[in-house]
N, C-alpha and C positions, 0 to 999 in steps of 0.2 A: 294672074292668080298665084304665081310664084311667089310674090311678095309675101302672102301668107305666111310662108316659113320664116320670114325675117323676126316673126314673134317669138322664136325660138331663145334669141339672145335677152329677151326680158327676165328668163328665170335663171341665166348665167351667174349673175351676181349672188343669187340665192345660197350657191354652194361654197363659195369662197370664203364668207363671212363666220360660217358655223364650225366650232371646234369640238362642242358637246352638246347633246341634248337628251333630255328624258323626259317621261311622261310627267304631268302636272298629277301630284297626288293629294292635293287639299282642294277645297273650295274657296280658300280666302282670296280676297282681291285687294289689292293695293294699287293707289292713282299715283301714276308718278308723270314728272315732267322731267327736263333737262338738270335741273338743279337737283332734284332729288335723285335722279339717276347718279350722279356725280358724287352725291353726299353719300350714298348706300356703297357705292364702289370704295370710296374711301375708308368706310369702316371695316369693310370686309377683306381689305387689301393686306395680303400676307407680305408683301413686299415693304410696305410701310412699318409692319411690325418687326420685321428684320433690320429695318433702317434705325427704328427705335432700339435695339439691342446695340448696333454699331455705336449709337451715341452712348451707350452706357458705358460700352468698353471703353471709348476714348477719353470720357469723363473720369473713369477709373485711373487710364494712365495720366492725365493730367493732375491727379491729387498725388500720385505717386511721385510724379516731378515736384511738386510743392512741397513735400515732405522731406525733399532734399536739403531744404533749407533749414529744417528743424534738427534738433538733436535725434540721434538714433539711441533709443534705452532698451535694453533687452533684460528681463528679469527672469530667473530661471530659480525653482526651488524644489530641491530632491532629496529624497529620503534613500539613504545608503546602508546597507548591510554587507560586513565582510565576515570570512572565515576566522578571523581573530584579530587582536587588536594590531595597530600599526604605528610605529614610531614615525612621525612625519618632519622632526627637525631637531638636529642637536646641534649646540655651539656653546663654546666657553663663556663663562660669566665674565662680567667686564673687569673685575678684579683680577682674576686667574689670568686673562689673556694680556692684561697689562705686565703680571708679574713674569710671564713668559717671554715677553718680547724682551724686557730689560735683562733678563738671565741671556737670552741668546746673544743679544747686542754686546753685554759685557764679556763674554766668552769668545767673541769674535775679536773684540779690542785685544783681551789677554793673549791670544794665540798669535796675532798678526803684529801687534805691537809691544809685547812684553819690556822690550828695553823702556818704551816710554810710559809703562802702566802709571807711574807716579803724576804723570801729567793728565791723566784720564779724569773725568768729572765724575763725582760720585754719583750713587743712585739718586734719584729724586724723591725716592721714598725708601724708608728703611722697613725692609720687608721682615726684619729679624724681631722687631718690636712686637710683642703681641696686640698691640692695639691695631696694628697694621694687618693682621693676619687676613687672607682672603675670603671671601664667601664660597659658597658652593662652587665645584670648579664646573660642572656642565649645567645647561638648561636644555631640557627636553621635552617636547611636545609630543602629546600621544594622542592619536585618534582611535577612539574605542571602537569596537565591533559593530556599533551601531551609532550613526550620526545624520542629521539632517544639514544642508547645504544651500544657504541663500545667495545668489551670485549676481550682481548688476553690472552690465556692461554699457559703456556711455561712449557715442562718438558725435562729435560736433565740427562741421567742416567751417573754417575760418576764411581761407581764401581760395578759391577755384578758379579764378580769371573769368573765362566767359563759359564756363562748362555750365552750371547750375541756371544761369540765366537763359542759355541756349538750349538746356533740355526742356526748360518751362516754356520758352516759347514755341518749340516744337509740338510740345503735348497740346498748347492751346489751339495751333493751328490745325492739330489733328480734330479736336473737337469741332472746329469751325468747318473743315471739310467734311464730317460726318453730319453735321446740321444740314450743309448744303446738299448733301446727297440725299438726305430726306426730302428738301426741296424739289431737288431733281425727281426723286421717284414720285413724291407728290403729284408733280406736273404731269408725269408719263401716265398716273394713274388718271388724271383729269381727262388728258388729251384721248386715252383709249375708251375710257368710259362714254365720253362724249361722243367719239366716233360711233361706237356701237349703237348709241341712241339714234344719232343721225341717220345710221344705217339701216335700222329698224324702220324707221320713219320712211325710207327710200323703198325698202322692201315692200312694207304696206301699200304703198302708191303705185309700185310696179305691180302689185296683185291686182289694185282696183283697176289699172289700165287693161290689165289681161281680161278682168272680169267685164270691163265696159266694153271692150273691143268684141268679146263672146256675145254678149247681148245685141251689139249693133250687128253683127255678122247674123245671128240668129232671127233678127228682125228682117234684114235684107234676104235671107234665105226664105223666109215665110212669104215675104211679098214675091220673091221669085217664083216660087210654088203658085201663088194665085194667078201671075201673070202667064206663066206656062199654059196652067190648066184653063186659061182662059182663050188660049189658041190664038193669040195676036202675032206671033212670032217674034216678039222683041225677045222672049227668052227661049233658047233652045235647050234641048236635052243636055247637050254638053256643057252648056253654061250652068245649069242646073248641078250637075256632076261636080263640076269644080265648085262652085258655091258650097256643097254639102262638104266635100273634103277639106276646104278652107276651115268651115263650123267645126268640124272635128278636130283639126289641127288646134284651134284654138281654146277648145274644151281640154285637149291633152295638155296644153301649156297653163290651163287655169288649175288643172290638179297638181301640176309641179310648182305653182306660184302659192298655192294653199300649204303644200308642205313646207317650200322655203319660209313662209311666213310663219308657221310654227316653230321650226327651228331657230329661226331668228329671235324670237320671244324667248326661248329656252335659254340660247346663249347670253341674252342680254339679263334674265334673272340668274343665271349662274354668275355672271360678271359682280352683280349686288349681292350675292349670298342669299337671294331669295326664291329658290328653286320650288318651293312649295305654294307659291302665291301665284295668282292670276293677275296678269298686269292691265291697268286701265290707264290709257295715255290721255292726258289731257289735251297734249296738241292732236287734233283729229285732222290738219293737213300738214303738208310739209312748209317749212317757213326758212326764213334767213334774216339776218342783220346788216343793212347795208352799211359799210365803215367806209369814212374817209379819212386816210393815213398820211403822214408825212414820214417819208423815208428816213430822213437825218435825225427825226425825233424817235422813230424806232430804234436805231442803232445806239443812240443815246442811252435809250431807257434799257436797251439788252445789255450794256456795258457796266450798268446799275444793279441789275437785277439777276441776269443769268447764272443758274448756279454753276454750271461748268466752268464760266469765266471766273467765279469767286473762287472755285475749288483749285484753278490754275494759280491765282494770288496766292492763295494760303499755302499751296504747295511750294511755292518758289520761297515763302518765307521760311518755311520749314527746312528745305535745303541749304540757304543761307546760314541759318542758325546752325545747321549740323557742320558745317565748314568751321564755324567758331568752335563747337565743341572739340573737334578733330584739332584745331589749333591749340585748345587747352589743354590737351594730352602731352603736347611737348613740352609744358611750364611746370615748375614746381609748384605744388599745392601743399597747404597748411591744414593741418586738422587738428581737434583737441581730442585726446582719449583719456578715457577713465574705467577704473574698474574696482569694485567692491565684492568682499568674500565675507560671509559670517558663517560660523560653524556652530551648531548645537549639539553637544555630546550627549548621547543618551543611554548607551549601556557598554558594559566592558565585560570581558571573559578571562582575564589572567591578572588579576589583583597580585597576586603572591609574586609573580615575576616582575611587576612593575615596581613593588615595593623594594625589591634587591637591586633595582637600576641604581647606577652610580647618581648621588646628588638626590635620591627619593627617600632618605632615610626617614625623614619626619615631613610628611605630605598629609596636610591636614584637607586640603580641598580636591582629594582624589576623585576622578582620575586624572586630571591636569592641574598642574601647579599654577597655572595662570586662569583666571576667569574669562580673559578677553582673548579670544581666538579671532577676530575680526581683523582683516587685512585690507587696505585699501592703495590705489596709484592712480596719479594724474601725470599724463604725458603731451607733450605738445611735441607732435610730430610733422615732419616736413617728407613730402614725397617728391623725388626727384627723378624721372624718366631717364633712361640711358638709352634705351634701344630708339636712337634718334631717326635712323633711316626709315624703320617701319612705321614709328608714328608719322613721320614727314610723307611717307608714302599715302597713309589714310587722308590726310591732310589734303594732299593734290587730289585724291580720288574724290574728298568730298567737294573740293572746288570745281571738279568736273563736273560732277552731278549738278551743282547749282547753275555752272554755264549752260548745260543741256537743258535745265528746267526754265532757264530765261527763254532759249531758243524755242521751246515748246509754247510757251506761254503766247510769244509774238506770233507764231503760227495759228494757235489757237484762236487768237484775237482775228486775225485774217480769215479764218475759216469760218468763224461764228458770224463775222458781218457779212461775209459772202452768203451764209444760211439766212440771214434776214433779207438780203436784196432778192435772193432766189422765190422766198415764199411770198414776198411784197409783190414780185412780178405775177407769181400763180395765182395770187389771189386777186389782182385786178384784173388778169386774164379771165378768171373764173367768174366775176362780177358782170363782166361784157358777155358773156357766155348766156348767162341767167337772162340779161337784157334782150338779148337777140333770140334766144330760143323760147322766150315767153311770147316775143311778136309773132315768129314762124307758128308757134303752137295755135295761137290765135287765128292766124290766117287759114292754118291748116284746118281747124275746126269748122271755120266758117264754109271752106271748100267743101268739105264733108256734106254739111248742111245743104248747102246747093245742090250737090251731085244726089244726095239721096231724094230731094223733094222733084228734082228734075225726073229720076227714076221712075218715081210714082205715076209720073203723068206720062211715062214712055217718051221723055225726050233725053234719056243718057242711058248708057248700056252697063249691064249688068258689071262687067270688069272694071269700068271706070269708078262704079261705086265701091267697089270692094277695094280698090287702089287707094281710092281717098280715105276709106276707113283707116287701111293700115299705116297712109302716110299721116294721120291724124294721131295714131298711136304711137308711132315713131317719135315725132316731135314733143309728144307728151313726155315720153321715156327721155327724150333730148333734155327736156327741161328738167327732169327729175335728176338726172347727173348732173347738170350743172348746178344744181342746187346743193346736190350732195357734195360736190368738189368744193364748192365754195366754203361750206360749212366745215368741212376737214381742213381746209386752209387755214381758215379764222382759228380753229382749235391748235393747229401746228404752229401758227403764228404767236399765239400767247404763250404756247410751251417755248419756243426761241427766245422770245423777248424775255421771259421768265417773271411776267405779271400779266394780269388780264387787261388786254388793252381793247378788246371786243368782248362784250357782254350780252347774253340773250335775256332780256327783263322779262 
C-alpha cells in the first residue's frame, strides 16, 4: 500500500512550469493547436520587437557609412544684428599699391646704390603724368548693423585607401548580425512556446492519469467494502483501512493536479498574450512525430542555417575590415574642400561716419561700394598622419581582435557541431524510451485488468490489486514523460539546426 504515495510525483512537474497565473476574466474561447500557439507567441513577443529595433539601428549605421562616399554639404543661413556697423576689410587699390611699391623700390636703390643711379631702370610708368594718376587709395568693405549670411561648406573624399570600403563592410556585417539575431530570437520563441504547449498536454495527461487512478481506487475500495461486509474473510479490516488511506491520498493528488492544470493553461495564455481567453485544445491526446534523421546531413544543414554560426562569420568579416580601416589611418588621405559665403546687407546706423571714411567721398551705392559681397574657395587637401606609433598600435590591436575572432569562430563551429550530436543522441534515446514505455504501459494495463477480475472472484489479494493499479499509473506517466522529452528534443533540434527539420502537421 505504500506504493500509493508514489502518486505524489505526478504533481511535481506542475509547479516547475508555471511562472505566472491569474484568473480568467472573460468568457471568450479560442481553439489552439501547436501552430496557433507558436504564431500567437511570435506576435506577442517583446524580444522580437526589440530585435526589430536593433535592425533599424544597424541599418541607420549602414546608411551613415554609405554617406561617407558622397560629398558632405552643410548649408547655414543666419540673421545677424550688431550694436554698430563694422569695417570688415580694408586694402589698397591696385593703382595705389603699384605706385607705393615702385616708390619704395626706387628709394632703396637711391639709398644703397646712389653712385650707380644713372644705371637704374626708369619707372615703368610715369606717375607724374596726369593721365596716370591713381584711383581712390583704399577699398573698404563695411558690414552694417544688420545683415544676413548664407554659408555653404563642402567636403568630398577623393582617396581614403581601405577606410571607406572597410567602414561600409563593417556596417553591412552589422546589419546581417542584427538580422541573424532576430532569427535566433525567433527560433527561441518558437522553441519556448512549443515547449509550453507540449508541457500543457503533459500536465493534462498527468491529471487524467491521477483522475483515472482515483476512479480505479474508488472502485476497488467499494468492492473491498462489499467483500468485507460479505464476511468471506478475503478482505480484513486492516486491508480496508489501507485501501481507504490510498483513496484519500489519490483524492489529495487529484486536487493538486487540478490546480496545476489551471496554472499551466494560464501560463500558456500569458505567453500568447491571450490572458482573457479560455483555451480549447484541438489535440485531445498527447502526440509525437517519429523522425528518421541523418547526423551528417543535420550538421551540414546547421552550418548553412544556424543564426549563431552566421553571426560568427559576419563578426569575423567586421573584425577583418576594422583592421583594414586601422591600416588606412596610417596612410595619406586626399579630400576636396569648398566654402561659399554670401552677405545680404540690411541696415546701417552710422552713415555720416562712413561718408567721412577715406575713399568714400562719392559713394552712390551706400552702404557698400561693391554690390558683390560673395566669396568662395576650393581646396584640395591631403592629410598625412604623423603619429605613426599610435596608429600602428591601433592597427596591431585590430589585427589581434581579428585573430581572436577567427579562433572563436573555430571554437564555435566545434561547439555547435557537438550540440547537434548531443541533441541527436537524446532524440534517438527518447524515441526508444517511447516505444519501450508504450509496451510496458500496455502490459501493465493488461496486468491490472487481470488482477481486478481475479479480485472480483476472490482469487487475488487486495494489496496485489492496488499495486497493479499503481504500476499501471506509473507506466502511463513514464510514457507521458517519454513523449514530452522526445517532443522537447525535436523542438531543440529545430532550434539548433536553424530550420524546421521536424514538423508536426
